[in-house]
C-alpha positions in Angstrom: 17.0 -3.0 12.5 18.3 -0.1 10.4 19.1 3.2 12.0 20.6 4.8 8.9 18.1 7.4 7.8 19.4 7.4 4.3 18.1 3.8 3.7 14.6 4.0 2.4 13.4 0.6 1.1 9.6 0.5 1.6 7.2 3.4 1.2 3.5 3.2 1.9 1.0 5.8 0.7 -2.5 6.4 1.9 -3.9 8.0 -1.2 -6.6 10.3 0.3 -8.5 13.3 -1.0 -10.0 12.2 -4.3 -13.5 13.1 -3.3 -12.6 16.5 -1.9 -10.5 17.3 -5.0 -13.6 16.7 -7.2 -16.0 18.5 -4.9 -13.7 21.6 -4.8 -14.1 21.7 -8.6 -17.8 21.1 -8.7 -17.2 17.6 -10.2 -18.6 14.2 -9.3 -16.5 12.1 -6.9 -15.7 9.6 -9.7 -13.8 12.4 -11.5 -11.5 12.6 -8.5 -10.8 8.9 -8.7 -10.0 9.3 -12.4 -7.6 12.2 -11.8 -5.7 10.1 -9.2 -4.1 7.9 -11.9 -1.6 10.6 -12.8 -0.4 10.8 -9.2 0.1 7.0 -9.2 2.2 7.2 -12.4 4.4 9.9 -10.8 4.9 8.0 -7.6 5.8 4.7 -9.4 8.1 6.5 -11.8 10.0 8.4 -9.1 10.3 5.4 -6.7 11.6 3.3 -9.5 14.1 5.9 -10.6 15.7 6.3 -7.1 15.8 2.7 -6.2 12.9 2.2 -3.8 12.3 -1.5 -3.6 8.6 -1.5 -2.4 5.8 0.9 -2.9 2.5 0.0 -1.2 -0.6 2.0 -2.3 -3.7 2.0 -0.2 -6.1 1.7 -3.1 -9.3 0.2 -1.6 -10.0 -0.6 2.0 -12.3 -3.2 3.6 -14.4 -0.2 4.8 -14.7 1.2 1.2 -17.2 -1.6 0.3 -19.8 0.5 2.3 -19.6 3.3 -0.2 -22.5 3.8 -2.7 -22.7 0.8 -5.1 -22.2 3.0 -8.2 -18.9 4.5 -6.8 -17.6 1.1 -5.8 -18.4 -0.3 -9.2 -16.6 2.6 -10.9 -13.5 2.2 -8.7 -13.4 -1.5 -9.7 -13.7 -0.5 -13.3 -10.8 2.0 -12.9 -8.7 -0.8 -11.3 -9.2 -3.0 -14.3 -8.5 -0.1 -16.7 -5.4 0.9 -14.8 -4.0 -2.5 -15.0 -4.7 -3.1 -18.6 -3.5 0.3 -19.7 -0.2 0.2 -17.7 0.9 -3.5 -17.4 2.9 -3.3 -20.6 4.8 -0.2 -19.5 5.3 -1.5 -16.0 6.6 -4.8 -17.3 9.1 -3.0 -19.6 10.3 -1.0 -16.6 10.9 -4.2 -14.6 8.2 -3.4 -12.1 6.7 -6.3 -10.2 2.9 -5.9 -9.6 1.7 -7.4 -6.3 -1.4 -7.1 -4.1 -2.3 -7.4 -0.5 -5.8 -7.7 1.1 -8.8 -10.0 1.0 -8.5 -10.3 -2.7 -11.3 -12.9 -2.9 -13.7 -10.0 -2.2 -12.9 -8.4 -5.6 -15.3 -8.8 -8.5 -14.3 -11.4 -11.1 -13.2 -9.0 -13.8 -10.7 -6.8 -11.8 -9.5 -9.9 -10.0 -8.7 -11.7 -13.2 -6.9 -8.7 -14.6 -5.0 -8.3 -11.4 -4.0 -12.0 -11.3 -2.8 -11.8 -14.9 -0.7 -8.8 -14.2 0.8 -10.4 -11.1 1.6 -13.5 -13.0 3.1 -11.6 -15.9 5.5 -9.5 -13.8 6.3 -12.0 -11.0 9.9 -12.5 -12.2 10.7 -8.7 -12.5 13.5 -7.5 -10.3 12.7 -3.8 -10.0 10.2 -1.9 -7.9 7.6 -4.0 -6.2 4.3 -2.1 -6.7 1.9 -3.4 -4.1 -1.8 -2.6 -4.4 -3.7 -2.8 -1.1 -7.2 -3.9 -2.2 -10.0 -4.8 0.1 -7.3 -4.3 2.7 -7.6 -3.5 6.4 -4.9 -3.7 8.9 -7.1 -5.3 11.5 -8.5 -7.8 9.0 -4.9 -8.8 8.1 -4.1 -9.4 11.8 -7.3 -11.4 12.2 -6.5 -13.5 9.2 -3.0 -14.1 10.4 -4.2 -15.3 13.8 -6.8 -17.6 12.2 -4.1 -19.1 10.0 -1.8 -19.6 12.9 -4.6 -21.1 15.0 -5.3 -23.7 12.3 -1.7 -24.8 12.5 -2.0 -25.1 16.3 -5.2 -27.1 16.0 -3.7 -29.4 13.5 -0.8 -30.1 15.8 1.8 -28.6 13.5 2.5 -25.8 16.0 1.9 -25.4 19.7 0.7 -22.4 21.8 4.3 -22.0 22.9 5.2 -21.3 19.2 3.1 -18.1 19.2 5.5 -15.1 18.8 5.8 -11.9 16.8 7.8 -13.8 14.2 5.1 -16.5 13.9 2.3 -14.0 13.5 4.4 -12.1 11.0 5.0 -15.2 8.9 1.2 -15.5 8.4 0.6 -11.9 7.3 -0.5 -11.4 3.7 3.0 -10.6 2.3 5.5 -11.9 4.9 8.5 -11.4 2.6 7.9 -7.7 2.3 9.9 -5.6 4.9 8.0 -3.2 7.1 7.5 0.3 5.7 10.2 2.8 6.5 7.9 5.7 5.7 4.1 6.1 5.4 2.8 9.1 3.6 -0.8 10.3 3.9 -2.2 13.0 1.7 -5.2 15.4 2.2 -4.4 16.7 5.6 -5.9 13.8 7.6 -3.6 12.7 10.5 -4.3 9.1 11.1 -3.4 5.6 9.6 -7.0 4.6 8.9 -6.4 0.9 9.4 -3.4 0.8 7.0 -0.5 -1.6 7.7 -1.2 -1.5 11.4 1.1 -4.5 12.3 3.9 -3.5 9.9 3.9 0.2 10.8 5.0 -0.2 14.4 8.2 1.7 13.8 7.4 3.5 10.5 8.0 7.2 10.2 4.8 9.0 9.3 4.5 12.0 7.0 1.3 14.0 6.5 0.6 16.6 3.9 -2.4 18.8 3.1 -1.9 18.1 -0.7 -4.9 16.2 -2.1 -3.9 12.9 -3.8 -4.8 14.0 -7.4 -2.5 17.0 -6.9 0.4 14.9 -5.4 3.4 15.0 -7.7 7.1 14.1 -7.7 8.1 17.3 -5.9 5.8 16.4 -3.0 7.3 13.0 -2.7 10.7 14.5 -2.8 9.7 16.8 0.1 8.5 13.7 2.1 11.8 11.9 1.5 13.9 14.9 2.5 11.9 15.1 5.7 12.3 11.4 6.3 16.1 11.7 6.0 16.2 14.4 8.6 14.8 12.1 11.2 16.6 9.9 13.7 15.0 6.5 13.8 15.2 4.8 17.2 13.1 1.7 17.0 12.3 2.0 20.7 16.0 2.4 21.7 16.4 5.7 23.7 19.9 6.2 22.3 19.0 5.2 18.8 21.9 2.9 18.5 
C-alpha cells in the first residue's frame, strides 16, 4: 500500500447541502440540486487538470428513494440533463464516465442516457468520473456476498475461498482502487453509507461549505490538508 502522501489517485465526494443551500435563500429544494451542477463541473475540471485518475461522486443513495416523489423525479431529470449537456465536452476531454450502484433501480430514461454515455466514453484514458447512483455501501457489500455465495453454491468456489480479495472482486467496480481521500461538504461528519468497504483506510476531510458553493479553491484546500497527513494503513510506524 502507498504511504507517500503526495500520491492521490482516487477522490470520493459526498455532495451534501443542496437542500440547506436552497432553504437559506428562500428557494425550493430543487433549486439547490440545480445549483449543484456548477460544483460538479469545477470538481471534474480540477481533478482532470492535476491528474487525478478517479473521482467518485455520491449523486443518489439507496435511501434517497424515500424522498418525496416529485423531488426524486426532478433529480432523475437533472441526471439525464447533466449527461446530455456534458457528454460531448467530457468525451473531448478524455473523461471516462462510469457508474456504481444498483443501476437497475433507475428509471428507463436516465438509465438509457447513462448507458449511452458510458458506452461512448469507455475507451477514454483520462479521468474516470464515477457516478454513485442508487448506491449504498451496505447494499454493495450485500450484493458482493450474494454473488460470491452463488459461486460457492455452484461449486466454482468453496467456503475456504472466502477472503477479502474474493469479496473485493465481487464489488461493483473491482478494478477501481480504494479512495485515498473522501470529502464531505455541508458540515456533517459521517460517511452516510458511502464506499464503506473501500474506505477502510481512506483519509476523511469535512468542510462546512455547502456543495453548491464548493469550488476549486475548496478542493485545493482539501488536497493540501491530505498531503500534510501521514498515512499508516494500520502500521504503527507508517512504513
